[in-house]
N, C-alpha and C positions, 0 to 999 in steps of 0.2 A: 079195674086192677084191685086185687085184695090188699089189705093193709100189710101183710107179710111180703107180698111181691113189691109193694111200693117201697118199703124199708130196704129190701134187697137191692133195688135199683139205685137207692141213694147211698148204699154202703160203699166205703172206699175199698180199693183193691187190697190194701193191707188188712183191713178189717175182715174182708172175706177170707183171706188166707189164714189169719189167726183163728177165726171162728171155725174153720173147717179142718184145722190141723189134726185134731184127735181122730177123725174118721179117714184120714189119708193113708194110703199105702206107703211102704218104706221108700219107694222111689219118689213118690209125690212129696213126701216130707223132706227129702233131700233137695228137691226143687224149691219148696217153700222156704226152707232155712236159708238157702243161698240167696233168694230174692230179698228176704227180709234183712239180710246182712249186707247185701250189695245192690240194692235196688237201683241206684243211679247208674250202674253198669248193666245190670240185667235187663233194664228197660229197652236197651238198644241191641240186645242179642237176638239172633235168629233162633227159632225153635231148635234147629240142629245144633247150634253153638251152645245154647243153654243146656241141652241134653248131654253134649259132650263134656261140658264143664262139671256137671253134677253126676255124671256116670250113669245116665239113663238114656233110653232111646228117644228119638224125636217124636214118635207117636205117644209116648208117655207124657211128654211136655204138652202136646196138643190136648190129650185127654184131661190133663191137669187143669188147663185153662177152661175147658168146656164144663168140667164138674164144678167150677167156681161160678158158673152161670153166664159165661161169655160164649159168643157164637163160634169162636175159634181162637187160635193163638194171635192172629193179627188184631182182633178186637180186644183181647186181653192186653196185648202190648201197647196199643194206643191208649187204653184206659190208664195204664200205669204211667205212661209218658205224660198224660194230661195231669195226673195227680202230682207228679214230680215237679211240674212247672210252678205249682202253688207252694209246695212244702219244702223243696230243697233249699238249703243255705247256699250262699255264693261259693263256698269252698266245695261243697258237694257237687254243684253245677260244674265247677272247674274240673273236678275228677271225672265227670261224665264224658269229658272230651277225650279221655283215653281210648275211646272207641275208634278214633281217627288214626290212621297208620302213618300219614305224612302230610306235608303241606298241600300237595296236589289233591289228596282225598278230602282235606278240609274245604278247599275251594269248591270242588265239585259237589260235595255233600251240602254245603250251606246254600249254594245257588239253587240246587235242586229242591231243597227244603222250602226256599222262598217261592219258587215256581209252584210247588205243591200248595203252599198256603194261599197264593193268589187264586189258583184254580179252585180250591175248596171255597174260598170266600165268594168268588164269582158264581159258582154253582148253587150257593145257598143264600143268595141275595133276597132281601125282603123289600121289594119295590114300594110297597105301601108304606112301610115304616120310613123309608128313605124320603119319600115325597112329603110325609107328615113332618119329618124333621126339618126339611127345607121350609115348609109353610110356617112352622112354629118359629123358626129363626127370623124369617122375614117380617113377622108381626111383632117381634119383641121390642120392648122399650130399651132395655139394656141387655147386653149379652156378656155373660161371665164364662170364661174358658179356664178349665182347671185340669192339669195333668202334672203329677209330681214324680220325682225320681226318674225312672227310665222312661216314663211317658212325658217328661218335661219337654224334650225336643218336639214331640208331636203337638203339644199345646202351644209352644212358641211358634212353630211353623204355621199353625192355624190362625193364631192371633196376628201374625205378620200380614197374612193375606186378607183377613177379615177387616182389618182396620180401614183400608180404603173403601170397603163395601158399606160399612155402617158407622154411624156417628158416635156410638157409645159402646165400645168393646173393651172389656176389662180382663186382664190376664192375671189369674191367681197363681202365684209362682213361689210361694214360700213354704218350707217344711215346718215352720214354727206354728203350732196350733193357734197361739194368740194372734199372730200376724194374719193367718189365713182368715180367721173369723172377723178380724177387723176389716179385711178387704171385702168380705161378702155380707157384712152387717146390713147394708142398705137394701139388699135384694128383696123383691116383693112381687105382688101380682103384676102380670104383664112382662116380667123379666124372664129370661131363660138362662139356665146353667147347663153348660156342656161339660160333663165329667169324663175324663179319659184315663183308663187304667187297665193294665194287663197283668197277668201273673208275674210276680206276687202283687196282689192288689193293695193299693194305698188306703190305709184306714183313714187318713186325713181327707182323701177325696170322697170316700163313702160318707163320712160324718158331715162334710160340707153339702153333699147332695141331700142328705137327710134334713139339714137345716133349711136349705133352699126350698125343699118341698113343704116344710112346716110353715114357711113364710108365704106360701101361695104361688111360688114361681114354678114354671115348667122345667122339667129336668130331662135332658137328653144324655144318654150314656153311650160311649163308644168303648166296647170291650170285646172279649173273645167268644163268649157263649152265654146262654140264658141262665143256667143254674149257678149263678155266682152272687156274692154279696153286692156286686156292683149294680145289679138290676133291681134290687129290692125297692129303691126309692125313685126309679125311673119311670117317666111317662112314655118315653120312646127309647128303644134300645136298638143300636146299630152294631152288627157283629162282623169282626174280621179276625181270621186265625192269627194267632201269635205263637211262634215256636221258640223253644229254648235252644239257643246255639251256644252250648257250654255256659259260661258265666254271662253271656250277652243275650239280651232279649231281642229276637229278630222281629222287627216291626214293619216289614215291607208291606204286607197286606193292609194293616191299619193306616199307613201313610197313603196308600192308594185310595182307600175309602175316603180319607179326608180330602184328597185331591178332587175326587168326584163331587163331594159335598160343596167344596169351594167353587168349582166350575158351575154347578147347578145354581148356586146363590148368585154368582156373577152374572149369569144369563138373565136372572130376574131383576138385577140391579144395574143393567147395562148402562142406562143413561146416566145414573149417578156416578158410576166408576169412570165413565169416559171423561167427565168434568174433573174428577179427582186426579186421574192419571195425566191429563193435559197439564194441570197445575204442577203435579210432581215432576213431570218430564222437564218443565221449564226450570224448576229448582235444581234438579239433578244436573242439567246442562250447565247452569250458572255456577254451581259449586263443584263441577267435575266429579260427581259421585261415581260415575262409571267410566271405564277406559274405552274411548271410542276408536283408538288406533291413530287418529289424527294428531292427538296431543303428543304422542311419542315421536312423530315425525317433524314436529315444529320445534325450533330452537328456543330455549328459555330466554328470558329478557337478558340474563347475565351473559349467555352465549352470544346473543345478538350484539351486545356492546363490544365483546371481544372481536367479533368479525368485523365490526365497523372500524375498530382501531387497526 
């Protein structure tokens, strides 16, 4: 690939549009100006709708996307949507939801988007990286798990299930830079850091992975794709598609990937977790942590006394 082609492939959608504006036809300029002014809405328009809105034909919209270097309008639209996930503010994300017509369309669109994300993740799995991640975690002295902001529920979920599997699992859960680095200060060779972040990427998580790498620890990252700041300091990268559902980050596929990782680790640590779970079950039963159904049918001590009277 030539240097010019390489730079073109790395250029953002907006950069491509602005760089090509002078050479565009009148109709193409109308499309370009509309996209630059309303990109959070334009990203979800069909070619026909975008043409209707800007007063040009659908074929003009298709030619516009191809002359920018994309294979066709769907390729252009997907690139614009991917760019928006990183760059849109929360308010702009909220405005993007105007594409939904009613509650029913929201329900169906979001569920379908999650299905598509799972399908894409499944079809693009890297079995070798997954197995390498499992092996690296199994050999680790200490395991640090970090996911901030919208990725915090993912890291909390992972930490909850990793704790019975391993003796030393640490959950890094603060947004304060000082507190984050205090928690990862001891990390070193033989340890592993699992960094989790999806658009918009957490600078704290990236900085922490950089520090872990500088200290000789192994770094595993869970994110959406390879060409992001999240992979710069990673030894192993696992990918799952994350979509933008208005102001909400849809993390169905990342959670499914974490489920698979936990199950794989559990199978390798089966004897260890059997002992842990037996002890935990005894504690849960003694302190009535879970509702078994029987407790609700048994009268309380106070009610027993009333019955005897």
